[in-house]
C-alpha positions as CSV (number, residue, x, y, z in Angstrom):
1,M,0.3,0.0,0.0
2,N,1.0,3.7,-0.6
3,R,3.5,5.1,2.5
4,S,3.2,8.7,1.2
5,R,3.5,11.2,3.9
6,R,1.7,14.5,3.5
7,L,3.5,16.6,1.3
8,G,3.5,19.7,3.3
9,A,5.0,18.1,5.7
10,F,7.6,17.0,3.6
11,A,8.4,20.1,2.2
12,A,9.1,21.5,5.7
13,A,11.3,18.9,6.6
14,L,13.1,18.6,3.5
15,V,13.6,22.7,2.9
16,A,15.3,23.1,6.1
17,A,17.7,20.2,5.3
18,L,18.2,21.0,1.9
19,L,19.0,23.7,-0.8
20,V,15.9,24.6,-2.2
21,T,15.6,24.6,-5.9
22,A,15.2,27.7,-7.7
23,G,11.5,27.8,-9.1
24,C,10.1,26.1,-6.4
25,T,7.2,28.4,-5.1
26,A,4.3,28.1,-2.8
27,G,1.0,29.4,-4.0
28,G,2.0,30.8,-7.9
29,D,0.1,28.9,-10.9
30,D,3.0,29.4,-12.9
31,P,5.2,26.4,-14.2
32,P,8.5,26.6,-12.7
33,A,11.4,26.7,-15.3
34,A,12.3,23.1,-16.9
35,P,15.0,22.0,-14.9
36,P,18.2,21.0,-16.0
37,S,18.5,17.3,-17.7
38,A,22.2,16.2,-17.2
39,G,21.1,14.0,-14.4
40,T,18.8,12.1,-16.5
41,P,19.8,8.8,-18.2
42,S,19.3,9.1,-21.8
43,G,19.6,5.3,-22.8
44,T,17.5,3.8,-25.4
45,P,14.4,1.5,-23.4
46,A,14.2,-2.3,-24.0
47,P,10.9,-3.2,-26.1
48,G,7.9,-3.1,-24.4
49,R,8.9,-0.4,-22.0
50,A,8.2,3.3,-21.8
51,A,9.9,5.5,-24.2
52,N,10.1,8.1,-21.1
53,G,13.6,8.0,-20.3
54,V,13.5,4.7,-18.5
55,S,16.4,2.7,-18.9
56,N,16.7,0.4,-16.2
57,P,13.1,-1.3,-15.0
58,F,14.2,-2.1,-11.2
59,G,13.3,0.9,-9.0
60,A,12.0,1.5,-5.6
61,H,9.3,3.9,-3.4
62,W,10.4,5.6,-0.5
63,D,9.3,8.2,2.2
64,W,10.7,11.3,1.0
65,S,11.1,13.1,4.9
66,R,13.9,10.3,4.9
67,Y,15.6,11.2,1.5
68,Q,18.9,12.1,3.1
69,Q,19.3,8.6,4.3
70,F,18.3,7.2,0.9
71,A,19.8,9.3,-1.6
72,P,23.1,7.3,-2.0
73,Y,21.2,4.3,-2.7
74,L,18.8,6.2,-5.0
75,R,21.9,7.2,-6.9
76,R,22.2,3.7,-7.3
77,I,19.6,2.6,-9.1
78,A,19.2,5.8,-11.7
79,G,17.5,5.2,-14.8
80,S,14.6,3.6,-12.9
81,A,10.8,5.2,-12.2
82,T,9.0,5.8,-8.9
83,Y,5.6,7.5,-8.3
84,E,4.4,10.1,-6.0
85,E,1.0,10.5,-4.8
86,I,-0.7,13.8,-4.7
87,S,-3.9,15.0,-3.3
88,W,-6.3,17.8,-4.7
89,C,-7.6,18.5,-1.1
90,E,-3.9,18.6,0.2
91,I,-2.5,20.7,-2.4
92,E,-5.5,23.2,-2.5
93,R,-6.7,23.3,0.9
94,T,-8.7,26.0,0.4
95,S,-10.4,26.9,-2.9
96,G,-7.8,29.0,-5.2
97,Q,-5.2,28.5,-2.3
98,V,-2.8,26.1,-4.2
99,D,0.5,25.1,-2.4
100,W,2.9,23.3,-4.9
101,A,6.2,23.9,-2.5
102,G,6.4,19.9,-1.9
103,L,5.6,18.2,-5.0
104,D,8.3,21.1,-6.7
105,E,10.7,20.0,-4.4
106,I,10.2,16.1,-5.2
107,A,10.2,16.6,-8.5
108,S,13.6,18.6,-8.6
109,R,15.0,15.9,-6.5
110,S,13.8,12.9,-8.6
111,R,15.3,14.6,-11.4
112,E,18.6,15.2,-9.9
113,L,18.5,11.4,-9.0
114,G,18.2,10.8,-12.7
115,I,15.1,9.0,-11.7
116,T,11.6,9.6,-13.9
117,L,8.9,11.0,-11.5
118,H,5.3,9.4,-12.1
119,L,2.2,11.1,-10.6
120,K,-1.0,9.5,-9.1
121,I,-3.4,12.1,-8.9
122,R,-6.2,11.6,-6.4
123,T,-9.1,14.0,-5.0
124,G,-9.0,13.1,-1.4
125,V,-12.3,14.4,0.6
126,C,-12.8,18.1,1.2
127,W,-14.0,21.5,-0.2
128,A,-13.8,20.0,-3.8
129,T,-15.8,16.8,-3.3
130,G,-18.3,17.6,-0.5
131,G,-19.2,15.1,2.3
132,T,-17.1,14.2,5.3
133,A,-14.2,11.2,5.2
134,R,-15.2,8.0,6.9
135,H,-11.3,6.5,6.4
136,T,-8.3,8.6,7.9
137,R,-5.1,6.8,7.6
138,G,-1.7,7.0,9.0
139,A,-0.2,10.4,10.6
140,A,-0.4,12.3,7.6
141,N,-4.3,11.6,8.2
142,K,-4.8,10.6,4.2
143,T,-8.4,10.1,3.2
144,E,-10.2,8.1,0.9
145,S,-11.1,10.0,-2.5
146,A,-14.9,11.1,-3.7
147,M,-15.8,12.1,-6.3
148,P,-15.3,16.3,-7.6
149,S,-18.7,18.3,-6.9
150,D,-17.6,20.0,-10.2
151,L,-15.7,18.3,-13.0
152,A,-14.7,21.2,-14.8
153,A,-12.8,22.5,-11.4
154,Y,-11.5,18.8,-11.4
155,Q,-10.0,19.1,-14.8
156,R,-8.6,22.5,-14.5
157,F,-6.9,21.1,-11.2
158,V,-5.5,18.2,-13.5
159,R,-4.3,20.5,-16.1
160,S,-2.3,22.8,-13.6
161,V,-0.5,19.6,-12.5
162,V,0.3,18.5,-15.9
163,Q,1.6,22.0,-17.0
164,R,3.7,22.6,-13.9
165,Y,5.4,18.7,-13.9
166,G,5.9,18.4,-17.5
167,P,8.9,20.5,-17.6
168,Y,10.7,18.1,-14.9
169,G,10.1,15.1,-17.2
170,V,6.5,13.5,-15.7
171,R,4.7,11.8,-18.7
172,E,2.9,9.3,-16.5
173,Y,-0.4,10.2,-14.5
174,A,-2.6,7.4,-12.8
175,I,-5.8,8.6,-11.7
176,E,-6.6,7.5,-8.2
177,N,-5.0,4.6,-6.4
178,E,-6.5,1.3,-5.9
179,V,-10.2,2.3,-6.4
180,N,-11.5,-1.4,-5.3
181,A,-10.8,-0.4,-1.6
182,P,-13.2,1.8,0.1
183,S,-10.6,3.2,2.2
184,Y,-9.1,4.6,-1.1
185,W,-12.5,5.3,-3.1
186,A,-16.0,6.4,-1.7
187,G,-17.7,6.1,-5.3
188,S,-18.9,3.1,-7.4
189,P,-17.1,1.9,-10.1
190,E,-19.0,4.2,-12.8
191,D,-18.2,7.0,-10.9
192,Y,-14.6,5.8,-11.5
193,V,-15.0,5.7,-15.0
194,R,-16.7,9.0,-15.3
195,L,-13.6,10.7,-13.5
196,V,-10.6,9.1,-15.3
197,R,-12.6,9.8,-19.0
198,A,-12.4,13.2,-17.6
199,A,-8.9,13.2,-16.4
200,A,-8.1,11.6,-19.5
201,E,-9.0,14.1,-21.9
202,T,-7.4,16.8,-19.6
203,I,-3.9,15.1,-19.6
204,R,-4.0,14.6,-23.5
205,A,-4.9,18.0,-24.2
206,T,-2.5,19.4,-22.0
207,D,0.6,17.2,-23.4
208,P,0.2,15.0,-26.0
209,Q,3.3,13.1,-25.0
210,A,1.4,12.2,-21.7
211,R,0.3,8.8,-20.7
212,V,-2.9,8.0,-18.5
213,V,-2.3,5.2,-16.2
214,D,-5.2,3.1,-14.2
215,S,-5.4,3.4,-10.4
216,G,-3.2,0.1,-9.9
217,I,-5.9,-2.5,-8.4
218,S,-4.8,-3.8,-5.0
219,S,-2.4,-7.3,-5.2
220,V,-5.0,-9.0,-3.0
221,A,-7.8,-7.9,-5.7
222,Y,-5.7,-9.0,-8.8
223,G,-5.2,-12.4,-7.0
224,M,-9.1,-12.7,-7.0
225,G,-9.4,-11.5,-10.6
226,V,-7.1,-14.8,-11.3
227,A,-9.1,-17.5,-9.6
228,D,-12.3,-15.9,-10.8
229,R,-11.5,-15.9,-14.6
230,L,-10.3,-19.4,-14.5
231,V,-13.6,-20.2,-12.6
232,R,-15.5,-18.7,-15.3
233,A,-13.8,-20.2,-18.0
234,G,-14.8,-23.8,-16.0
235,R,-11.2,-24.6,-15.2
236,A,-12.2,-25.1,-11.3
237,P,-9.1,-27.1,-10.8
238,E,-6.7,-24.8,-12.4
239,A,-8.7,-21.7,-10.1
240,V,-8.0,-23.4,-6.6
241,A,-4.2,-24.3,-7.4
242,A,-3.9,-20.5,-8.4
243,Y,-5.5,-19.2,-5.2
244,Q,-3.6,-21.3,-3.4
245,A,-0.3,-20.1,-4.9
246,Y,-1.0,-16.6,-5.0
247,F,-2.6,-16.1,-1.5
248,Q,-0.3,-18.9,0.4
249,R,0.8,-16.0,2.8
250,R,-2.4,-14.1,3.0
251,V,-5.0,-16.4,4.3
252,G,-6.3,-15.7,7.5
253,T,-4.8,-12.3,7.4
254,R,-8.1,-10.6,6.8
255,G,-10.3,-12.8,8.3
256,Q,-12.9,-14.6,5.9
257,Q,-12.0,-11.9,2.8
258,I,-9.0,-14.5,2.4
259,P,-10.1,-17.5,3.8
260,A,-8.3,-20.9,3.2
261,V,-9.8,-22.8,-0.3
262,T,-9.5,-26.2,-0.8
263,G,-12.2,-27.0,-3.3
264,A,-14.3,-25.3,-6.0
265,A,-17.4,-24.5,-4.1
266,Q,-15.1,-22.7,-1.5
267,L,-13.5,-20.6,-4.2
268,V,-16.7,-19.7,-5.4
269,K,-18.1,-18.6,-2.1
270,A,-15.0,-16.8,-1.1
271,L,-15.1,-14.7,-4.4
272,A,-18.7,-13.6,-3.6
273,T,-18.2,-11.9,-0.4
274,E,-19.1,-8.2,-0.7
275,T,-15.4,-7.2,-0.5
276,N,-14.2,-9.6,-3.1
277,S,-17.2,-8.9,-5.5
278,R,-16.3,-5.3,-5.4
279,S,-13.2,-5.5,-6.4
280,L,-14.1,-7.7,-9.4
281,R,-16.1,-4.8,-10.2
282,F,-13.7,-2.5,-10.1
283,L,-10.8,-4.7,-11.7
284,A,-14.0,-5.2,-14.9
285,A,-14.3,-1.5,-14.7
286,T,-10.6,-0.7,-15.0
287,E,-10.1,-3.3,-17.8
288,S,-12.7,-1.5,-19.6
289,L,-10.8,1.6,-19.5
290,L,-8.1,-0.4,-21.3
291,A,-10.0,-2.0,-23.9
292,D,-11.4,1.5,-25.2
293,R,-7.7,3.0,-24.7
294,T,-8.9,5.7,-22.3
295,V,-6.3,4.3,-20.5
296,D,-2.7,3.6,-22.0
297,V,-0.7,2.0,-19.4
298,R,-1.5,-0.9,-16.9
299,Q,-0.7,-0.8,-13.5
300,V,-0.1,-3.6,-11.4
301,H,0.6,-3.9,-7.5
302,F,2.0,-7.3,-6.4
303,Y,3.0,-8.3,-2.7
304,E,2.8,-12.0,-2.5
305,H,5.1,-15.0,-2.9
306,F,6.8,-15.2,-6.2
307,S,4.7,-18.7,-7.1
308,G,1.9,-16.1,-7.7
309,V,4.0,-14.4,-10.3
310,A,2.8,-16.8,-13.3
311,P,-0.8,-17.2,-12.5
312,L,-1.0,-13.4,-12.8
313,L,1.2,-12.7,-15.8
314,D,-1.4,-15.4,-17.5
315,Y,-4.2,-13.4,-16.0
316,L,-2.4,-10.2,-17.7
317,R,-2.0,-11.5,-20.9
318,A,-5.4,-12.6,-21.3
319,T,-6.9,-9.3,-20.0
320,T,-4.7,-6.8,-21.3
321,P,-5.2,-5.4,-24.7
322,A,-2.5,-6.1,-27.2
323,G,0.9,-3.5,-27.0
324,T,-0.8,-1.9,-23.8
325,P,2.5,-1.4,-21.4
326,I,2.0,-3.0,-18.2
327,Q,4.2,-1.7,-15.2
328,A,4.1,-2.7,-11.6
329,W,4.3,0.5,-9.3
330,E,4.1,-1.5,-6.5
331,V,5.8,-4.8,-5.5
332,G,6.9,-6.3,-2.5
333,Q,7.0,-8.9,-0.1
334,F,3.9,-9.0,2.4
335,W,4.6,-11.5,4.9
336,R,3.1,-11.0,8.6
337,D,5.5,-12.2,11.1
338,G,7.5,-13.2,8.4
339,D,10.4,-15.6,9.8
340,G,12.6,-15.9,6.6
341,D,16.1,-15.0,6.7
342,P,17.8,-12.2,5.1
343,A,19.5,-14.4,2.6
344,S,16.3,-16.0,1.5
345,R,14.0,-13.0,1.3
346,A,16.5,-11.2,-1.0
347,A,16.8,-14.3,-3.2
348,E,12.7,-14.4,-3.1
349,M,13.2,-10.8,-4.3
350,V,15.4,-11.5,-7.0
351,K,13.1,-13.9,-8.1
352,T,9.7,-11.7,-8.0
353,V,11.1,-9.1,-10.0
354,T,12.7,-11.0,-12.5
355,L,10.1,-13.3,-13.4
356,L,7.8,-10.1,-13.5
357,A,10.1,-8.5,-15.7
358,A,10.4,-11.7,-17.9
359,G,6.9,-11.7,-18.0
360,G,6.9,-8.2,-19.9
361,V,6.2,-5.9,-17.0
362,G,8.4,-2.9,-18.1
363,E,8.8,-1.0,-14.5
364,I,9.0,-2.5,-11.3
365,S,9.5,-0.3,-8.3
366,W,9.9,-2.3,-4.8
367,L,7.9,-0.7,-1.6
368,P,8.9,-0.1,0.8
369,L,12.7,0.9,-0.1
370,A,13.1,0.8,3.9
371,Y,10.4,0.0,6.4
372,N,9.1,3.1,9.0
373,P,9.8,1.4,12.5
374,N,6.9,3.5,13.8
375,N,4.3,2.3,11.3
376,A,1.2,1.2,12.6
377,A,1.5,-2.5,12.2
378,G,4.3,-2.6,15.0
379,S,6.2,-5.0,12.5
380,E,8.1,-5.3,9.5
381,V,5.0,-6.7,7.4
382,R,6.4,-5.6,3.9
383,Y,10.0,-6.0,3.5
384,G,12.3,-3.2,3.2
385,L,15.7,-3.0,0.8
386,L,17.4,-0.9,3.1
387,D,17.3,-0.5,7.0
388,P,15.5,2.0,8.5
389,D,18.7,4.4,8.7
390,G,19.2,3.4,5.0
391,T,21.9,1.0,5.3
392,E,21.8,-1.4,2.5
393,R,20.4,-4.9,3.2
394,E,21.3,-8.2,1.3
395,A,18.2,-7.1,-1.0
396,G,19.1,-3.9,-1.8
397,R,22.8,-5.0,-2.9
398,M,20.8,-7.5,-5.0
399,L,18.5,-5.0,-6.4
400,A,21.2,-2.7,-7.3
401,S,22.8,-5.1,-8.7
402,L,20.1,-6.3,-11.1
403,A,19.7,-2.8,-11.9
404,D,23.2,-2.5,-13.2
405,A,22.7,-5.1,-15.5
406,A,19.9,-4.2,-17.0
407,R,20.0,-0.1,-17.4
408,D,20.5,0.6,-21.0
409,A,20.4,-3.4,-21.9
410,T,17.6,-4.9,-24.1
411,L,15.6,-7.5,-21.8
412,T,15.3,-11.0,-23.3
413,P,13.5,-14.1,-21.7
414,L,15.3,-17.4,-21.8
415,P,15.0,-19.5,-24.5
416,A,12.3,-22.1,-24.6
417,S,15.0,-24.6,-24.6
418,V,16.1,-24.6,-21.0
419,A,12.5,-23.7,-19.8
420,D,12.3,-27.0,-17.7
421,K,15.8,-26.4,-16.1
422,L,16.4,-22.7,-16.0
423,H,14.3,-20.1,-14.5
424,G,15.5,-16.5,-15.2
425,V,15.8,-13.4,-17.6
426,A,18.6,-12.0,-19.8
427,F,19.8,-8.5,-20.5
428,V,21.7,-7.7,-23.7
429,R,24.1,-5.0,-24.1
430,G,26.0,-4.8,-27.6
431,G,27.4,-8.4,-27.9
432,S,27.3,-9.1,-24.3
433,S,24.4,-11.0,-22.2
434,T,24.2,-10.8,-18.5
435,L,21.8,-13.8,-17.1
436,V,19.8,-13.7,-14.0
437,L,19.5,-17.9,-13.4
438,W,18.4,-20.1,-10.9
439,S,17.2,-23.8,-11.1
440,A,13.8,-24.9,-12.5
441,S,13.9,-27.6,-9.7
442,T,16.0,-28.9,-6.9
443,T,18.3,-30.1,-9.2
444,P,21.7,-28.1,-10.1
445,V,22.2,-27.2,-13.6
446,T,25.3,-26.6,-14.9
447,V,25.9,-24.0,-17.9
448,P,29.2,-24.5,-19.4
449,A,29.7,-21.2,-21.2
450,T,33.2,-20.6,-22.2
451,G,34.9,-17.1,-21.1
452,A,31.9,-16.4,-18.6
453,R,32.3,-14.7,-15.4
454,S,29.4,-15.5,-12.4
455,G,28.8,-15.3,-9.0
456,A,25.7,-14.6,-6.4
457,V,23.7,-11.7,-7.5
458,G,25.2,-8.6,-5.6
459,A,28.4,-10.0,-5.4
460,P,31.5,-9.5,-7.7
461,L,31.8,-12.0,-10.7
462,R,34.7,-14.5,-11.3
463,A,35.7,-16.4,-14.0
464,A,33.2,-19.6,-14.1
465,G,36.1,-21.8,-15.5
466,A,34.4,-25.2,-16.6
467,G,30.9,-23.8,-15.8
468,T,28.3,-22.1,-13.8
469,T,26.6,-24.5,-11.4
470,V,22.9,-23.2,-11.0
471,T,20.7,-24.3,-7.8
472,D,17.7,-22.4,-6.3
473,V,19.6,-19.7,-5.5
474,P,19.7,-16.8,-8.3
475,V,23.0,-15.9,-9.7
476,L,24.4,-13.9,-12.5
477,L,26.5,-15.0,-15.2
478,H,28.0,-12.4,-17.9
479,A,29.4,-13.6,-21.1
480,D,30.4,-11.7,-24.4
481,Q,28.0,-14.2,-26.1
482,P,24.4,-14.1,-27.3
483,V,22.2,-15.5,-25.0
484,D,21.0,-18.6,-27.0
485,R,24.8,-19.5,-27.4
486,I,25.5,-19.2,-23.9
487,L,22.9,-21.7,-22.7
488,A,23.3,-24.1,-26.1
489,A,24.9,-26.6,-24.0
490,V,22.3,-27.0,-21.1
491,R,20.5,-30.1,-21.6
């Protein structure tokens, strides 16, 4: 789930700690001058990835109030993308009085880091929507969103966002966040569709290069969609198996919303609960917006065990229009009271993001970059790449290593000839290939590539000698050869 802090509070803390970027103003409606572009990577994106300056698919989402602790690591994953959630009700607390200071600073710092910023535009609940908030979350007192009372006023706000942040290189705008959850969206699916159509019209008219992104249906809701599609297709045994794989760490964490399921009747009952049927309606509404091209980019959230990636990818392939980019703005590891050691949790992270990348997901942002020890859960339910003070964990070193391998490279799935033996992906740059590999079974596999260097993900690579032995722990293998030739002798 989104962990963004209130922008105003961020601005006060950050401005006190850092030099204020020229052109960052509070209250003014004029966009700032375009910031310098020297810090932004200019590599050619891999096929299927956004042509928006993103040259590295592996990024993260972080708490900007801890920017100083995180900045050294963020520079290691330059070329990636991140997003920031904004709220009309927070930026314009009183009609006509707009404060852009916090978001200006975020846009400026993202550019300096060489990280592409996307924006997630929410309404919130205030004068602009009428009514009273029913759900308040966190120290920032974030609320659900509601339909604007005046769609024309909403469109004027959206236009001002696009005009102001286009010069910073912002080209993707998501409308709302996880609208399947009442704590994020107070309206109906029909309301949401109407809001997105209004926003999309304004975004495209303001910046023809901009792309519209859906809200990002929640990870749990996607799991329900996976199972529901298979049930409706008469594939009940597959549906049960997919549900069990996807939700293996979730059963019971939300009461009867995610119950244990061993048969088709139990699964159908689970899908019919009020919460899950709502999620399926919003998932269908999102897919209708994708189908008619109101939305340009599909946004995925995924926090499950890596064995849930395969059924998710199968679902996405079946329900996403051809040619539509798919991006995972929120990827993480939900594990309440998780007892995995750092090495196993880091290896699982590698498998999750690698499988998503190999499956055609173009941008993958790990959330959280570092967990907040003062969170409401009181424990690290979602695993961070860094310690709270910014110290790199093994998982952080591994993601940075993947970013180095992928930056400015072409992503290539492994050939079908090794699918029963190896999982992973390849990154090709010029005549060289860097592969992320692990065994598809408990049996080690030897890759006898001549002249290759290999090693653990995140560690220095060394000459592989007669070959590289690949187990269920991911390794990197680099050789100045095409992927097919490297894997040709694997039998």
